[in-house]
N, CA, C and O of each residue as an XYZ file, in Angstrom:
588
protein
N     104.804     81.270    111.800
C     106.154     81.287    111.300
C     107.113     81.203    112.485
O     107.011     81.989    113.427
N     108.025     80.270    112.439
C     108.941     80.063    113.551
C     110.217     80.887    113.445
O     110.857     81.179    114.455
N     110.586     81.260    112.227
C     111.816     82.021    112.042
C     111.682     82.921    110.811
O     110.621     82.986    110.190
N     112.761     83.604    110.473
C     112.747     84.531    109.342
C     113.393     83.934    108.096
O     113.713     84.674    107.166
N     113.591     82.638    108.052
C     114.284     82.024    106.919
C     113.529     82.200    105.597
O     114.177     82.503    104.595
N     112.199     82.032    105.527
C     111.531     82.283    104.240
C     111.709     83.726    103.751
O     111.992     83.949    102.574
N     111.547     84.694    104.640
C     111.732     86.093    104.249
C     113.168     86.348    103.810
O     113.411     87.018    102.807
N     114.103     85.813    104.561
C     115.519     85.982    104.249
C     115.859     85.364    102.899
O     116.601     85.956    102.116
N     115.330     84.194    102.626
C     115.599     83.513    101.357
C     115.010     84.281    100.178
O     115.657     84.417     99.140
N     113.801     84.776    100.330
C     113.175     85.558     99.254
C     113.967     86.830     99.004
O     114.251     87.172     97.856
N     114.322     87.525    100.062
C     115.084     88.768     99.918
C     116.434     88.503     99.261
O     116.878     89.289     98.424
N     117.081     87.420     99.625
C     118.372     87.060     99.018
C     118.209     86.806     97.518
O     119.017     87.277     96.717
N     117.173     86.067     97.141
C     116.955     85.781     95.726
C     116.659     87.049     94.931
O     117.144     87.209     93.811
N     115.873     87.939     95.501
C     115.489     89.159     94.780
C     116.657     90.143     94.701
O     116.945     90.680     93.632
N     117.325     90.378     95.824
C     118.368     91.409     95.876
C     119.691     90.914     95.301
O     120.287     91.583     94.458
N     120.147     89.767     95.741
C     121.472     89.300     95.341
C     121.473     88.493     94.050
O     122.398     88.619     93.247
N     120.469     87.680     93.839
C     120.420     86.824     92.646
C     119.618     87.439     91.508
O     119.572     86.886     90.409
N     118.983     88.581     91.766
C     118.198     89.312     90.752
C     117.045     88.492     90.168
O     116.713     88.623     88.990
N     116.454     87.666     90.986
C     115.296     86.877     90.555
C     114.044     87.731     90.739
O     114.016     88.601     91.610
N     113.029     87.500     89.945
C     111.802     88.283     90.086
C     111.128     87.962     91.418
O     111.296     86.874     91.969
N     110.369     88.918     91.917
C     109.729     88.766     93.220
C     108.777     87.571     93.238
O     108.797     86.767     94.169
N     107.946     87.462     92.204
C     106.952     86.382     92.152
C     107.605     85.003     92.135
O     107.194     84.100     92.865
N     108.618     84.854     91.301
C     109.255     83.534     91.224
C     110.042     83.222     92.491
O     110.125     82.060     92.891
N     110.621     84.237     93.129
C     111.342     84.019     94.388
C     110.381     83.567     95.479
O     110.686     82.648     96.239
N     109.228     84.209     95.557
C     108.224     83.812     96.551
C     107.779     82.374     96.301
O     107.687     81.575     97.233
N     107.507     82.053     95.052
C     107.075     80.693     94.725
C     108.149     79.668     95.074
O     107.864     78.666     95.729
N     109.386     79.919     94.638
C     110.478     78.973     94.893
C     110.692     78.730     96.381
O     110.842     77.588     96.814
N     110.706     79.801     97.157
C     110.979     79.671     98.589
C     109.818     79.002     99.315
O     110.034     78.154    100.180
N     108.598     79.375     98.973
C     107.460     78.770     99.674
C     107.354     77.277     99.385
O     106.920     76.509    100.243
N     107.744     76.864     98.193
C     107.748     75.435     97.874
C     108.912     74.744     98.586
O     108.733     73.692     99.201
N     110.092     75.332     98.502
C     111.284     74.717     99.101
C     111.181     74.630    100.624
O     111.510     73.601    101.213
N     110.724     75.706    101.255
C     110.644     75.749    102.719
C     109.336     75.159    103.258
O     109.144     75.074    104.471
N     108.442     74.754    102.355
C     107.141     74.180    102.741
C     106.373     75.114    103.677
O     105.944     74.726    104.763
N     106.217     76.343    103.224
C     105.522     77.371    103.999
C     104.021     77.136    103.916
O     103.496     76.799    102.855
N     103.343     77.314    105.026
C     101.892     77.174    105.085
C     101.255     78.230    104.183
O     101.678     79.386    104.187
N     100.250     77.841    103.417
C      99.612     78.761    102.471
C      99.009     79.985    103.152
O      98.901     81.045    102.535
N      98.620     79.850    104.402
C      98.045     80.990    105.126
C      99.104     82.027    105.498
O      98.770     83.184    105.752
N     100.367     81.627    105.532
C     101.438     82.553    105.898
C     102.025     83.291    104.702
O     102.714     84.296    104.878
N     101.768     82.814    103.499
C     102.375     83.400    102.303
C     102.025     84.875    102.128
O     102.934     85.659    101.853
N     100.762     85.312    102.268
C     100.478     86.745    102.110
C     101.235     87.625    103.113
O     101.684     88.718    102.769
N     101.371     87.153    104.330
C     102.091     87.922    105.340
C     103.582     88.017    104.990
O     104.182     89.084    105.115
N     104.167     86.921    104.558
C     105.578     86.925    104.168
C     105.789     87.855    102.986
O     106.740     88.636    102.970
N     104.906     87.778    101.992
C     105.003     88.666    100.820
C     104.934     90.128    101.239
O     105.680     90.968    100.735
N     104.040     90.416    102.157
C     103.875     91.783    102.635
C     105.140     92.295    103.320
O     105.574     93.420    103.074
N     105.720     91.475    104.168
C     106.928     91.890    104.882
C     108.112     92.082    103.940
O     108.845     93.064    104.053
N     108.299     91.153    103.015
C     109.427     91.268    102.087
C     109.246     92.472    101.172
O     110.208     93.190    100.901
N     108.034     92.700    100.695
C     107.819     93.876     99.843
C     108.022     95.162    100.637
O     108.481     96.160    100.081
N     107.689     95.157    101.922
C     107.953     96.316    102.770
C     109.437     96.586    102.920
O     109.868     97.739    102.888
N     110.218     95.535    103.083
C     111.679     95.695    103.167
C     112.217     96.228    101.846
O     113.111     97.074    101.840
N     111.686     95.746    100.729
C     112.153     96.214     99.425
C     111.792     97.679     99.187
O     112.571     98.416     98.581
N     110.628     98.105     99.654
C     110.227     99.508     99.495
C     111.155    100.422    100.293
O     111.523    101.497     99.821
N     111.528    100.005    101.484
C     112.393    100.815    102.346
C     113.855    100.373    102.256
O     114.626    100.580    103.193
N     114.228     99.777    101.149
C     115.535     99.135    101.033
C     116.707    100.081    101.294
O     117.556     99.780    102.133
N     116.772    101.207    100.602
C     117.934    102.097    100.744
C     118.094    102.642    102.161
O     119.201    102.592    102.698
N     117.042    103.160    102.789
C     117.217    103.609    104.180
C     117.612    102.479    105.125
O     118.415    102.690    106.034
N     117.063    101.293    104.927
C     117.428    100.164    105.785
C     118.893     99.775    105.598
O     119.583     99.468    106.570
N     119.366     99.788    104.361
C     120.783     99.501    104.100
C     121.652    100.520    104.819
O     122.609    100.160    105.504
N     121.317    101.777    104.660
C     122.104    102.840    105.284
C     122.132    102.681    106.801
O     123.193    102.780    107.418
N     120.982    102.438    107.395
C     120.913    102.313    108.856
C     121.645    101.081    109.368
O     122.315    101.147    110.399
N     121.529     99.970    108.672
C     122.227     98.756    109.121
C     123.739     98.900    108.986
O     124.487     98.427    109.842
N     124.189     99.545    107.925
C     125.626     99.791    107.788
C     126.127    100.724    108.877
O     127.248    100.579    109.364
N     125.296    101.678    109.254
C     125.668    102.655    110.275
C     125.604    102.069    111.685
O     126.362    102.488    112.560
N     124.719    101.116    111.913
C     124.473    100.592    113.257
C     125.335     99.389    113.608
O     125.856     99.300    114.720
N     125.488     98.472    112.675
C     126.145     97.196    112.971
C     127.463     97.051    112.209
O     127.666     97.711    111.190
N     128.359     96.191    112.701
C     129.677     96.039    112.070
C     129.696     95.098    110.865
O     130.752     94.570    110.517
N     128.558     94.882    110.231
C     128.501     93.976    109.090
C     128.659     94.743    107.789
O     128.185     95.870    107.649
N     129.336     94.106    106.839
C     129.494     94.652    105.505
C     128.241     94.316    104.698
O     127.492     93.410    105.065
N     128.014     95.026    103.622
C     126.843     94.788    102.771
C     126.854     93.375    102.196
O     125.796     92.793    101.956
N     128.033     92.828    101.976
C     128.154     91.495    101.390
C     128.025     90.373    102.422
O     127.956     89.201    102.053
N     127.993     90.718    103.696
C     127.899     89.709    104.749
C     126.521     89.049    104.711
O     125.521     89.742    104.530
N     126.445     87.730    104.876
C     125.147     87.041    104.821
C     124.149     87.504    105.885
O     122.941     87.462    105.653
N     124.633     87.942    107.039
C     123.730     88.365    108.120
C     123.139     89.748    107.872
O     122.223     90.165    108.582
N     123.644     90.456    106.886
C     123.198     91.823    106.626
C     121.710     91.886    106.277
O     120.987     92.734    106.801
N     121.257     91.006    105.406
C     119.843     91.013    105.009
C     118.936     90.671    106.182
O     117.844     91.226    106.309
N     119.380     89.768    107.032
C     118.591     89.419    108.216
C     118.436     90.630    109.128
O     117.357     90.857    109.675
N     119.491     91.403    109.295
C     119.415     92.591    110.141
C     118.455     93.631    109.562
O     117.769     94.329    110.308
N     118.408     93.732    108.235
C     117.447     94.645    107.607
C     116.016     94.195    107.886
O     115.146     95.016    108.176
N     115.778     92.899    107.797
C     114.444     92.359    108.068
C     114.039     92.649    109.506
O     112.899     93.031    109.768
N     114.963     92.469    110.431
C     114.667     92.699    111.847
C     114.348     94.164    112.094
O     113.386     94.478    112.795
N     115.137     95.057    111.532
C     114.875     96.488    111.718
C     113.506     96.858    111.161
O     112.779     97.643    111.770
N     113.153     96.304    110.018
C     111.825     96.552    109.448
C     110.731     96.031    110.373
O     109.747     96.729    110.620
N     110.890     94.824    110.883
C     109.887     94.236    111.776
C     109.735     95.048    113.057
O     108.618     95.270    113.523
N     110.834     95.482    113.616
C     110.764     96.250    114.860
C     110.010     97.560    114.675
O     109.335     98.028    115.592
N     110.126     98.147    113.499
C     109.465     99.429    113.248
C     108.038     99.301    112.749
O     107.186    100.117    113.102
N     107.766     98.305    111.946
C     106.527     98.317    111.168
C     105.524     97.213    111.447
O     104.452     97.212    110.842
N     105.817     96.291    112.320
C     104.851     95.220    112.551
C     104.281     95.306    113.957
O     104.805     96.009    114.822
N     103.203     94.580    114.160
C     102.549     94.584    115.471
C     103.035     93.437    116.352
O     102.528     93.239    117.456
N     104.009     92.690    115.867
C     104.545     91.587    116.664
C     105.236     92.122    117.916
O     105.788     93.222    117.916
N     105.196     91.339    118.960
C     105.896     91.687    120.191
C     107.400     91.611    119.949
O     107.878     90.769    119.188
N     108.141     92.505    120.609
C     109.593     92.504    120.449
C     110.212     91.189    120.901
O     111.194     90.730    120.318
N     109.650     90.591    121.923
C     110.195     89.321    122.420
C     110.028     88.212    121.381
O     110.903     87.360    121.230
N     108.910     88.227    120.673
C     108.681     87.236    119.614
C     109.669     87.446    118.467
O     110.233     86.485    117.943
N     109.874     88.700    118.082
C     110.839     89.015    117.027
C     112.233     88.577    117.460
O     112.991     88.018    116.667
N     112.562     88.832    118.707
C     113.880     88.459    119.241
C     114.087     86.942    119.168
O     115.148     86.482    118.746
N     113.088     86.173    119.573
C     113.197     84.708    119.533
C     113.418     84.215    118.102
O     114.268     83.361    117.852
N     112.644     84.763    117.174
C     112.784     84.359    115.777
C     114.153     84.751    115.222
O     114.766     83.999    114.464
N     114.621     85.937    115.609
C     115.933     86.408    115.158
C     117.035     85.481    115.656
O     117.901     85.070    114.884
N     117.004     85.155    116.933
C     118.032     84.286    117.505
C     117.993     82.895    116.871
O     119.037     82.298    116.609
N     116.797     82.389    116.629
C     116.657     81.078    116.001
C     117.208     81.096    114.573
O     117.933     80.187    114.170
N     116.864     82.129    113.818
C     117.353     82.244    112.443
C     118.863     82.419    112.424
O     119.553     81.786    111.625
N     119.377     83.273    113.297
C     120.812     83.520    113.380
C     121.551     82.210    113.661
O     122.600     81.938    113.077
N     120.991     81.412    114.557
C     121.606     80.133    114.919
C     121.512     79.124    113.774
O     122.488     78.437    113.473
N     120.344     79.031    113.135
C     120.163     78.074    112.036
C     121.078     78.390    110.855
O     121.617     77.487    110.215
N     121.242     79.671    110.579
C     122.059     80.074    109.435
C     123.553     80.092    109.771
O     124.392     80.256    108.885
N     123.873     79.924    111.041
C     125.266     79.886    111.517
C     126.044     81.137    111.139
O     127.172     81.060    110.652
N     125.436     82.274    111.368
C     126.111     83.541    111.116
C     127.116     83.834    112.216
O     126.995     83.346    113.340
N     128.111     84.638    111.870
C     129.116     85.035    112.851
C     128.677     86.315    113.534
O     127.968     87.136    112.952
N     129.106     86.475    114.775
C     128.781     87.684    115.519
C     127.971     87.363    116.755
O     127.688     86.203    117.056
N     127.607     88.409    117.459
C     126.842     88.271    118.692
C     125.395     88.680    118.423
O     125.114     89.875    118.325
N     124.473     87.734    118.301
C     123.092     88.087    117.965
C     122.393     88.883    119.069
O     121.515     89.695    118.778
N     122.766     88.663    120.320
C     122.138     89.389    121.425
C     122.488     90.877    121.354
O     121.625     91.741    121.508
N     123.759     91.151    121.120
C     124.211     92.538    120.995
C     123.616     93.193    119.749
O     123.199     94.351    119.789
N     123.578     92.449    118.644
C     122.996     92.976    117.407
C     121.538     93.365    117.609
O     121.107     94.435    117.177
N     120.783     92.495    118.266
C     119.363     92.771    118.464
C     119.165     94.007    119.331
O     118.278     94.816    119.060
N     119.979     94.161    120.365
C     119.868     95.345    121.224
C     120.142     96.620    120.435
O     119.441     97.619    120.598
N     121.167     96.587    119.576
C     121.485     97.762    118.757
C     120.343     98.073    117.787
O     119.974     99.234    117.605
N     119.792     97.040    117.172
C     118.676     97.248    116.245
C     117.432     97.745    116.975
O     116.673     98.556    116.443
N     117.233     97.262    118.175
C     116.100     97.702    118.992
C     116.217     99.193    119.303
O     115.234     99.929    119.215
N     117.410     99.629    119.662
C     117.638    101.052    119.943
C     117.441    101.887    118.682
O     116.844    102.962    118.728
N     117.944    101.386    117.561
C     117.838    102.120    116.303
C     116.382    102.232    115.848
O     115.994    103.232    115.245
N     115.587    101.221    116.132
C     114.188    101.202    115.694
C     113.325    102.201    116.454
O     112.224    102.527    116.010
N     113.804    102.684    117.579
C     113.013    103.626    118.378
C     112.939    105.009    117.743
O     112.021    105.777    118.030
N     113.894    105.328    116.888
C     113.894    106.634    116.234
C     113.635    106.454    114.744
O     114.133    105.501    114.144
N     112.871    107.346    114.141
C     112.624    107.236    112.702
C     113.884    107.583    111.907
O     114.780    108.267    112.403
N     113.932    107.104    110.684
C     115.087    107.367    109.829
C     115.107    108.825    109.396
O     114.098    109.367    108.944
N     116.266    109.449    109.541
C     116.485    110.817    109.085
C     117.789    110.822    108.299
O     118.809    110.325    108.778
N     117.758    111.381    107.095
C     118.967    111.453    106.298
C     119.922    112.456    106.929
O     119.540    113.604    107.160
N     121.155    112.049    107.212
C     122.122    112.965    107.823
C     122.436    114.151    106.914
O     122.417    114.029    105.690
N     122.725    115.294    107.526
C     123.021    116.512    106.768
C     124.249    116.354    105.884
O     124.280    116.895    104.778
N     125.260    115.626    106.346
C     126.477    115.458    105.549
C     126.195    114.753    104.226
O     126.861    115.023    103.226
N     125.221    113.861    104.214
C     124.862    113.179    102.963
C     124.073    114.120    102.067
O     124.235    114.097    100.846
N     123.224    114.944    102.661
C     122.457    115.902    101.862
C     123.389    116.839    101.109
O     123.112    117.211     99.968
N     124.491    117.220    101.741
C     125.408    118.193    101.134
C     126.432    117.546    100.209
O     126.697    118.063     99.124
N     127.010    116.424    100.627
C     128.144    115.857     99.900
C     127.760    114.834     98.841
O     128.414    114.756     97.801
N     126.735    114.064     99.076
C     126.376    112.983     98.153
C     124.932    113.160     97.705
O     124.017    112.518     98.222
N     124.754    114.028     96.750
C     123.408    114.386     96.316
C     122.627    113.193     95.755
O     121.441    113.043     96.051
N     123.270    112.350     94.959
C     122.572    111.186     94.388
C     122.154    110.205     95.466
O     121.051    109.659     95.417
N     123.031    109.974     96.446
C     122.676    109.096     97.556
C     121.513    109.687     98.337
O     120.614    108.961     98.760
N     121.527    111.005     98.531
C     120.434    111.656     99.252
C     119.106    111.429     98.541
O     118.108    111.089     99.176
N     119.093    111.616     97.233
C     117.846    111.426     96.495
C     117.390    109.968     96.524
O     116.189    109.701     96.574
N     118.324    109.029     96.493
C     117.919    107.618     96.560
C     117.346    107.287     97.930
O     116.450    106.450     98.035
N     117.846    107.926     98.976
C     117.289    107.711    100.309
C     115.966    108.446    100.475
O     115.024    107.920    101.067
N     115.903    109.662     99.951
C     114.715    110.491    100.128
C     113.528    109.952     99.343
O     112.414    109.883     99.864
N     113.759    109.575     98.110
C     112.663    109.104     97.265
C     112.509    107.589     97.275
O     111.656    107.048     96.571
N     113.325    106.901     98.066
C     113.282    105.443     98.179
C     113.468    104.758     96.834
O     112.793    103.778     96.520
N     114.387    105.287     96.054
C     114.701    104.668     94.774
C     115.902    103.750     94.942
O     116.822    104.088     95.688
N     115.926    102.603     94.276
C     117.091    101.706     94.396
C     118.298    102.257     93.668
O     119.358    101.631     93.668
């Protein structure tokens, strides 16, 4: 896989367009002409992002200056997931991130974004105390990983 465009496209279809996971995977793999050997890995990564969706949203909103509606937001979630949960080298992830950022023509500084995400990935996610006390429903959605 040369970039994160298939993962980004699947995540966009599932999260923003409310398409089913199976049909999103099928549509994107056909449209992007993804190698059949890469499909299980892509499915695994996207499902991992979906499982950790709420904490990743919270961390990306807290770390980077992007709004939830910004197109680059989903890409940043994918990168944070990859930095924490995959065995890929950070340099390889960085190259793919920069390539995807450039292909999608997102606004912002991808080098600075990657450094911030790299720093954030070094520490595990912890729900802040202020959320535990003030926003009980948000706390439970983060704690139990419910959407």
